[in-house]
Each structure stands twice: as C-alpha cells, then as structure tokens.
C-alpha positions as CSV (number, residue, x, y, z in Angstrom):
1,X,-10.2,-38.2,-3.2
2,X,-11.3,-36.1,-6.1
3,X,-8.5,-36.4,-9.0
4,X,-7.3,-33.7,-10.9
5,X,-9.5,-33.3,-14.2
6,X,-7.8,-35.2,-17.3
7,X,-5.0,-36.0,-15.5
8,X,-4.0,-38.9,-17.5
9,X,-4.2,-37.2,-20.9
10,X,-2.6,-33.8,-19.4
11,X,0.9,-36.2,-18.7
12,X,0.3,-38.4,-21.6
13,X,0.4,-35.1,-23.8
14,X,3.2,-33.5,-22.0
15,X,5.3,-36.7,-21.8
16,X,4.6,-37.3,-25.8
17,X,5.7,-34.1,-27.0
18,X,9.0,-34.4,-28.8
19,X,11.6,-32.5,-26.8
20,X,15.3,-32.3,-27.9
21,X,16.7,-35.6,-29.4
22,X,13.8,-37.3,-27.9
23,X,14.3,-36.0,-24.4
24,X,11.7,-34.4,-22.2
25,X,10.1,-31.6,-23.7
26,X,11.0,-28.1,-23.0
27,X,8.2,-27.6,-20.5
28,X,9.0,-30.8,-18.8
29,X,12.6,-29.7,-18.7
30,X,11.8,-26.3,-16.8
31,X,9.1,-28.1,-15.0
32,X,11.6,-29.9,-13.3
33,X,13.8,-27.0,-12.5
34,X,11.0,-25.2,-10.7
35,X,10.4,-29.0,-8.4
36,X,14.5,-29.1,-7.9
37,X,15.2,-25.4,-6.7
38,X,12.1,-25.1,-4.9
39,X,10.3,-21.9,-7.1
40,X,7.0,-21.4,-6.2
41,X,6.0,-19.9,-10.0
42,X,7.6,-20.2,-13.4
43,X,7.0,-17.3,-15.7
44,X,7.2,-17.8,-19.1
45,X,7.0,-14.0,-21.1
46,X,8.0,-13.1,-24.7
47,X,11.1,-10.9,-24.9
48,X,13.0,-12.7,-21.5
49,X,14.1,-15.9,-21.2
50,X,11.8,-18.3,-19.0
51,X,12.1,-17.4,-15.0
52,X,11.2,-18.7,-11.9
53,X,10.5,-17.1,-8.4
54,X,12.0,-18.6,-5.8
55,X,11.2,-16.5,-1.7
56,X,9.2,-14.0,-3.8
57,X,12.5,-13.4,-5.8
58,X,12.9,-13.8,-10.4
59,X,15.4,-15.1,-11.6
60,X,15.9,-15.9,-15.3
61,X,17.1,-19.7,-16.0
62,X,19.9,-19.8,-18.5
63,X,18.2,-19.7,-21.8
64,X,17.5,-17.1,-24.6
65,X,15.0,-14.8,-24.9
66,X,11.4,-16.9,-25.9
67,X,8.8,-15.7,-28.6
68,X,5.3,-15.7,-28.3
69,X,5.1,-19.1,-30.8
70,X,7.7,-21.0,-28.7
71,X,5.5,-20.1,-25.4
72,X,2.3,-21.4,-27.2
73,X,4.5,-24.4,-28.5
74,X,5.4,-25.2,-24.7
75,X,2.0,-24.8,-23.3
76,X,-0.6,-25.4,-25.7
77,X,-0.3,-29.3,-25.7
78,X,-0.6,-29.9,-22.0
79,X,-4.2,-27.8,-21.7
80,X,-7.4,-29.9,-21.8
81,X,-9.1,-29.0,-25.3
82,X,-11.8,-26.9,-23.6
83,X,-9.0,-24.6,-21.9
84,X,-6.8,-24.6,-25.2
85,X,-10.1,-23.3,-27.3
86,X,-10.8,-20.5,-24.9
87,X,-7.4,-18.9,-25.3
88,X,-7.5,-19.5,-29.1
89,X,-10.5,-17.8,-28.8
90,X,-8.8,-14.9,-27.0
91,X,-9.4,-15.4,-23.5
92,X,-6.8,-16.0,-20.6
93,X,-6.7,-19.6,-20.1
94,X,-6.7,-21.6,-16.5
95,X,-6.2,-25.6,-16.1
96,X,-4.7,-28.0,-13.5
97,X,-1.6,-29.9,-15.0
98,X,-0.4,-33.0,-12.7
99,X,3.6,-34.1,-14.0
100,X,4.5,-37.7,-12.9
101,X,7.1,-37.6,-10.5
102,X,7.3,-34.0,-10.1
103,X,3.9,-32.7,-9.0
104,X,1.1,-30.3,-9.5
105,X,0.9,-27.4,-11.0
106,X,-1.8,-24.4,-11.7
107,X,-1.4,-22.9,-15.1
108,X,-2.4,-19.9,-16.5
109,X,-1.4,-18.9,-20.3
110,X,-2.6,-15.5,-21.4
111,X,-1.5,-12.1,-23.7
112,X,0.5,-9.8,-23.3
113,X,1.1,-7.0,-25.8
114,X,-0.7,-9.3,-28.2
115,X,2.0,-12.2,-27.4
116,X,1.5,-15.2,-25.6
117,X,2.7,-16.0,-21.7
118,X,2.1,-17.7,-18.9
119,X,2.3,-18.2,-15.2
120,X,3.0,-21.7,-13.8
121,X,2.4,-22.0,-10.1
122,X,4.1,-25.2,-8.5
123,X,1.1,-26.5,-5.9
124,X,1.8,-29.0,-2.8
125,X,0.5,-32.6,-3.4
126,X,-1.6,-32.7,-0.1
127,X,-4.0,-30.1,1.5
128,X,-1.4,-27.2,3.7
129,X,-1.9,-27.5,7.3
130,X,-2.8,-24.4,9.3
131,X,-0.2,-24.8,11.6
132,X,2.7,-25.1,9.2
133,X,1.7,-21.7,7.8
134,X,3.1,-19.6,10.2
135,X,-0.1,-17.7,11.2
136,X,-1.4,-16.7,14.3
137,X,-2.7,-19.1,15.8
138,X,-6.1,-16.7,16.4
139,X,-7.1,-17.7,12.7
140,X,-8.0,-21.4,13.3
141,X,-11.1,-19.3,15.2
142,X,-12.4,-18.8,11.8
143,X,-13.2,-22.8,11.4
144,X,-15.2,-22.7,14.2
145,X,-17.8,-20.0,13.0
146,X,-21.2,-21.6,12.3
147,X,-22.5,-19.3,9.3
148,X,-21.6,-15.9,7.3
149,X,-18.9,-14.9,5.2
150,X,-15.6,-14.8,5.6
151,X,-13.4,-13.2,2.9
152,X,-9.9,-13.6,2.6
153,X,-7.9,-11.1,0.8
154,X,-4.5,-10.0,0.1
155,X,-2.2,-9.1,-3.0
156,X,-2.0,-12.0,-5.8
157,X,1.1,-14.7,-4.7
158,X,0.2,-13.9,-1.3
159,X,-1.0,-17.3,0.1
160,X,-4.9,-16.6,0.0
161,X,-5.5,-19.9,-1.7
162,X,-3.2,-21.5,0.7
163,X,-4.6,-20.2,3.5
164,X,-8.4,-21.0,2.5
165,X,-7.1,-24.5,1.7
166,X,-5.9,-24.8,5.4
167,X,-9.4,-23.8,6.9
168,X,-11.1,-26.2,5.1
169,X,-8.5,-29.2,5.7
170,X,-8.8,-27.8,9.5
171,X,-12.8,-28.7,9.1
172,X,-12.7,-31.5,7.0
173,X,-10.5,-33.3,9.7
174,X,-12.7,-32.1,13.0
175,X,-16.1,-32.0,11.9
176,X,-18.8,-34.1,10.2
177,X,-19.5,-31.5,7.3
178,X,-20.8,-31.3,3.7
179,X,-18.2,-29.2,2.0
180,X,-18.7,-27.9,-1.3
181,X,-15.5,-26.2,-3.2
182,X,-16.1,-24.5,-6.2
183,X,-13.1,-23.3,-8.1
184,X,-11.6,-22.3,-11.6
185,X,-9.3,-24.9,-11.5
186,X,-8.8,-26.9,-8.4
187,X,-5.8,-26.3,-6.7
188,X,-5.6,-28.8,-3.3
189,X,-7.4,-32.1,-3.7
190,X,-9.5,-32.6,-0.1
191,X,-10.0,-36.2,0.7
192,X,-13.2,-37.5,2.2
193,X,-11.9,-37.1,6.0
194,X,-14.6,-36.7,8.6
195,X,-16.2,-34.2,6.1
196,X,-18.3,-35.1,2.6
197,X,-16.1,-33.0,0.2
198,X,-17.2,-32.0,-3.3
199,X,-14.9,-30.4,-5.4
200,X,-16.5,-28.5,-8.3
201,X,-14.1,-26.7,-11.1
202,X,-15.6,-24.0,-13.8
203,X,-15.3,-25.0,-17.1
204,X,-15.2,-28.6,-16.5
205,X,-18.4,-29.3,-14.2
206,X,-19.9,-26.0,-14.8
207,X,-20.0,-23.3,-16.9
208,X,-19.4,-20.4,-14.3
209,X,-19.3,-19.3,-11.2
210,X,-22.9,-17.7,-10.7
211,X,-24.6,-21.1,-11.8
212,X,-22.3,-23.1,-9.6
213,X,-23.0,-21.4,-6.5
214,X,-27.2,-21.2,-7.5
215,X,-26.5,-25.2,-8.1
216,X,-24.7,-26.0,-5.2
217,X,-26.8,-23.6,-2.9
218,X,-29.4,-26.3,-3.6
219,X,-27.0,-29.3,-2.5
220,X,-27.6,-28.1,0.8
221,X,-23.7,-27.8,1.9
222,X,-22.6,-26.7,5.8
223,X,-19.3,-25.3,4.3
224,X,-19.5,-23.3,1.0
225,X,-16.0,-22.4,-1.1
226,X,-15.7,-20.0,-3.4
227,X,-12.2,-19.7,-5.2
228,X,-12.1,-16.2,-5.8
229,X,-15.1,-13.8,-5.9
230,X,-14.2,-12.2,-9.5
231,X,-17.7,-10.4,-10.8
232,X,-21.0,-8.7,-8.7
233,X,-23.1,-11.6,-9.7
234,X,-20.5,-14.5,-7.6
235,X,-20.7,-11.4,-4.7
236,X,-24.4,-11.1,-4.9
237,X,-25.0,-15.0,-4.0
238,X,-22.0,-15.3,-1.7
239,X,-23.6,-12.7,0.5
240,X,-27.3,-14.5,0.0
241,X,-25.1,-17.6,1.2
242,X,-23.7,-15.9,4.0
243,X,-26.6,-14.6,5.3
244,X,-28.7,-17.6,5.2
245,X,-26.9,-20.4,7.4
246,X,-23.9,-21.0,5.2
247,X,-20.5,-20.8,6.0
248,X,-19.1,-19.0,2.7
249,X,-15.1,-18.9,2.4
250,X,-14.0,-16.6,-0.8
251,X,-10.5,-15.0,-1.7
252,X,-10.8,-11.5,-3.2
253,X,-7.4,-9.7,-4.4
254,X,-7.1,-6.5,-1.8
255,X,-4.7,-5.3,0.6
256,X,-5.7,-4.7,4.1
257,X,-9.5,-5.0,5.9
258,X,-10.8,-1.9,4.4
259,X,-10.3,-2.1,1.1
260,X,-11.5,-5.8,1.6
261,X,-14.8,-4.1,2.3
262,X,-14.6,-1.8,0.3
263,X,-13.8,-3.8,-2.6
264,X,-16.9,-5.5,-2.6
265,X,-19.4,-2.7,-2.9
266,X,-17.5,-1.3,-5.3
267,X,-17.8,-3.7,-7.5
268,X,-21.4,-3.0,-8.2
269,X,-23.1,-0.1,-9.9
270,X,-23.4,3.2,-7.9
271,X,-26.9,3.1,-7.1
272,X,-26.6,-0.5,-6.0
273,X,-23.7,0.1,-3.6
274,X,-26.2,1.3,-0.7
275,X,-28.0,-2.1,-0.6
276,X,-25.0,-4.0,-0.9
277,X,-23.2,-2.7,2.0
278,X,-26.3,-2.9,4.1
279,X,-26.2,-6.9,2.7
280,X,-22.6,-7.1,3.6
281,X,-22.9,-5.8,7.0
282,X,-25.1,-8.7,7.9
283,X,-23.6,-11.1,5.9
284,X,-20.3,-11.0,7.1
285,X,-18.8,-12.9,9.7
286,X,-14.7,-12.1,9.5
287,X,-12.3,-10.3,7.1
288,X,-8.7,-11.9,7.3
289,X,-6.4,-10.2,5.1
290,X,-2.3,-11.6,4.9
291,X,0.6,-10.6,3.1
292,X,4.3,-12.1,2.4
293,X,7.6,-10.9,3.5
294,X,11.3,-11.5,3.5
295,X,12.1,-14.2,6.8
296,X,15.2,-13.5,8.3
297,X,17.5,-16.3,7.1
298,X,15.5,-16.7,3.7
299,X,12.1,-17.6,2.7
300,X,8.9,-15.5,3.6
301,X,6.7,-15.3,6.5
302,X,2.8,-14.0,6.5
303,X,1.9,-11.2,8.2
304,X,-1.8,-11.0,8.6
305,X,-4.8,-9.0,10.2
306,X,-7.8,-10.5,11.4
307,X,-11.4,-8.5,11.9
308,X,-14.2,-10.3,13.7
309,X,-17.0,-8.9,12.6
310,X,-19.4,-7.2,15.1
311,X,-21.7,-4.1,15.6
312,X,-19.6,-1.5,15.1
313,X,-18.2,-3.1,12.5
314,X,-21.7,-3.3,10.6
315,X,-22.3,0.0,11.6
316,X,-19.4,1.5,9.6
317,X,-19.7,-0.8,6.6
318,X,-23.5,0.3,6.6
319,X,-22.4,4.2,6.4
320,X,-19.6,3.5,4.0
321,X,-17.2,4.3,6.6
322,X,-14.3,1.7,6.3
323,X,-11.4,4.2,7.5
324,X,-12.6,3.1,11.1
325,X,-12.5,-0.7,10.5
326,X,-9.0,-0.7,12.0
327,X,-10.2,1.0,15.2
328,X,-12.9,-1.5,15.2
329,X,-10.2,-4.2,15.0
330,X,-8.7,-2.9,18.4
331,X,-11.7,-2.8,20.0
332,X,-12.8,-6.5,19.4
333,X,-9.6,-8.0,20.3
334,X,-11.0,-9.9,23.1
335,X,-13.5,-11.3,20.3
336,X,-10.0,-12.4,18.4
337,X,-9.3,-9.8,15.9
338,X,-5.7,-8.4,15.7
339,X,-4.4,-6.0,13.7
340,X,-1.5,-5.9,10.9
341,X,1.2,-4.0,13.2
342,X,0.1,-6.6,15.9
343,X,1.0,-9.7,13.6
344,X,4.4,-7.8,12.6
345,X,5.4,-7.2,15.9
346,X,4.8,-10.8,17.0
347,X,7.1,-11.8,14.0
348,X,10.3,-9.3,15.3
349,X,9.6,-11.0,18.9
350,X,9.7,-14.0,17.5
351,X,13.1,-13.2,15.5
352,X,11.4,-13.9,12.0
353,X,11.1,-10.1,10.6
354,X,13.7,-7.6,10.6
355,X,12.6,-4.3,12.5
356,X,13.3,-2.2,10.0
357,X,10.9,-4.2,7.5
358,X,7.9,-4.1,10.1
359,X,8.1,-0.2,9.7
360,X,8.5,-0.4,6.1
361,X,5.2,-2.4,5.9
362,X,2.7,-0.6,8.6
363,X,0.6,2.2,7.9
364,X,0.4,3.0,11.3
365,X,3.9,3.5,12.9
366,X,3.2,4.8,16.3
367,X,1.2,2.3,17.0
368,X,4.1,-0.5,15.5
369,X,6.4,1.7,17.4
370,X,4.4,0.7,20.8
371,X,3.9,-2.7,20.5
372,X,7.7,-3.2,19.6
373,X,8.7,-1.9,23.1
374,X,6.3,-4.1,24.6
375,X,7.3,-7.7,25.9
376,X,6.5,-10.5,23.3
377,X,2.6,-11.4,23.3
378,X,1.6,-15.2,22.3
379,X,-1.7,-14.5,21.6
380,X,-0.9,-12.0,18.7
C-alpha cells in the first residue's frame, strides 16, 4: 500500500505542537471530537467557533469564536513545508494528514475575507466498498467498461470521491489491471490486489495535473483516475485518453447529467467549444451524478442518475442540445441508464426517503409521481 506523504513527520508535528498544560494540541482536540461524533468535516472559520458537520448538518463546538491567526497556528504546523509555503504565497493549500489513533484527514487551508479558514475532512482508513454506499446496483457496470471517459458529477460534499474510490476498489479486487490515480491530495490508499495500483500526488510526485497526465499516458495504464477535472488542459488530455483506449474516471462539480456535459464544453474558450463537444461526444462512455439526501431515521442517503452514452446522446452533445439528455436516459434504460426520479422512487419505496423530500428534489414532478404510484422496481 502506498503510504500517505510525510505521515510520520506530519503526525510528529501534530503531537509536538504544544497544547494547554502540555496536553494535546488544539487541532488534535478538535479532530478527536470529529472522530467521536462521527462527523464528516471540521470547519475553522474566523469569527465563529469551530464547527463540525454530522449527517450534513453543521453544529458549533462549545468554544469561543476563532480568529485568523488561531486557525493558522493550529493548522500550519501539520502541513508539509511545500504546502505551507503555497499557502504563505497566497494560494489555497491541500494536504493529507494521518493522526495515530484518530485516522486519515484531508486538509484545505485557504483564506476568506483576508483571513485564514480551513476545511478538514475525515476519510475512512480503507477504500470504500461499493455495495455499502447504497447506490443503485447498476452503478457497478461502470467498472466493466472497456474504455472511454466516465464523469462522476455532484455538488460539493455529495460523495463523488467516495464513489470513484469504490469503483476503483471493485476493479482492483476483480481484474488484473494497471491502475494509475492522479490526486491532489491522495484521499484513499489502495493496496495492490489483483491490479497494480500507482497513486501520484500532485505537488509531491509531480508539479500539476497536466504534467502528471502526459507522463501517465506513457506508462500504459488500463485505468486512469483523475481526482478532479479542474482546468481545460486537464480536460483536453482526459478526453484524448478516453478516446484512445483508456478507461478514465474523473469527478467534476455539477448537479446533473446535462450540467456535467455542459460544464466541460463551457470551460473552453467559445471558439473551441464546438470542437470540444465533438471530442466529448466521442470520448464519453458514461455520466453519473449523485447527491446526498436526509435518510429516514437519521444519516444521509445517495440519490443518483446515470447515462450510458450511446448514439443518440452523442448527437445531442455534438449539437449542444444537452436539454435532451434526460430523455436519452429514459430511452437507454435497457443499456443500464436510470433517471434521478427512478433513484428517488427507489429510495421512497425502500423506506429510506420521505416522499415529500423526493418531490422537493425532482425537476420532473409528473415523472416522479408516476413512479411513486407504481410497484417498487429492484432495477432502479
């Protein structure tokens, strides 16, 4: 298994940073609360107390408001020097942190209104298991695609990275493949199982995503995983890789299938968008999007939609008619596609989601009403 970068030095810095009366550091204290309460995030923002997110809801810890220097004093000592230097130079800084006895965390230190702020996310110690995520069973078919680009979209905090890691885990357990992941920072550590897995960290192993991608394509990967498509150059290389025989997974911040497709083309200058749509129509194999909703009884549950891209969808993408992609999902159900409304109905029928919550989330009210009146279907 590939170790997280500078784990020993990071953990040592955390434990060595003096807290009150020689006890644990302030950050260590907060992270202990995150673990004990099953929180997903720790939010440190100047002007308010430290806050945690549990099942999507934010609550403040019983402390006074923080200021910017307090946040920097808590977080900067545990960052690798290159990451701390990036922050001091004025850019947001991302890093992984493993704390003995507490777990693995992803840190984003940034500024808002000229003051320090941080978001720290708790990560599982092992790659997630797809069957445990509560997603529709058809999602597994994405791991069996021979090649093409698979986009995984959703809002911030919707579980995109978790789903992507679970798909990689399925392939790793089942197939003798060469899998290369490019991340900033590394979130889940994948052991070598049936596959050989390389995990490249931007900023540590390579300067940036485009450089990593160009290098990786010379290493003959069967599966290429891009942590996030952030810029046009990364998107362009990912499109080329998906079109030339690689299976490529990447996440992107969007809300549904149509906005995911539009987001890629709209990231390029207007004079290039027609060509990009042509390339996208050829490279795309599937578009999957998800969001997390409040579960009956507590917690959250994922609702999703999936478009398995075929001839009709490719024509709509070329012509910039993404508004027709929802209809294309319904047409290609036999190939594994399913709508967000089918996913919502499945959650209602299985007692996981309130019907009124489902109705509040849909953009296709009549379709959902019809599905809710039908007998439950196990295939959605």
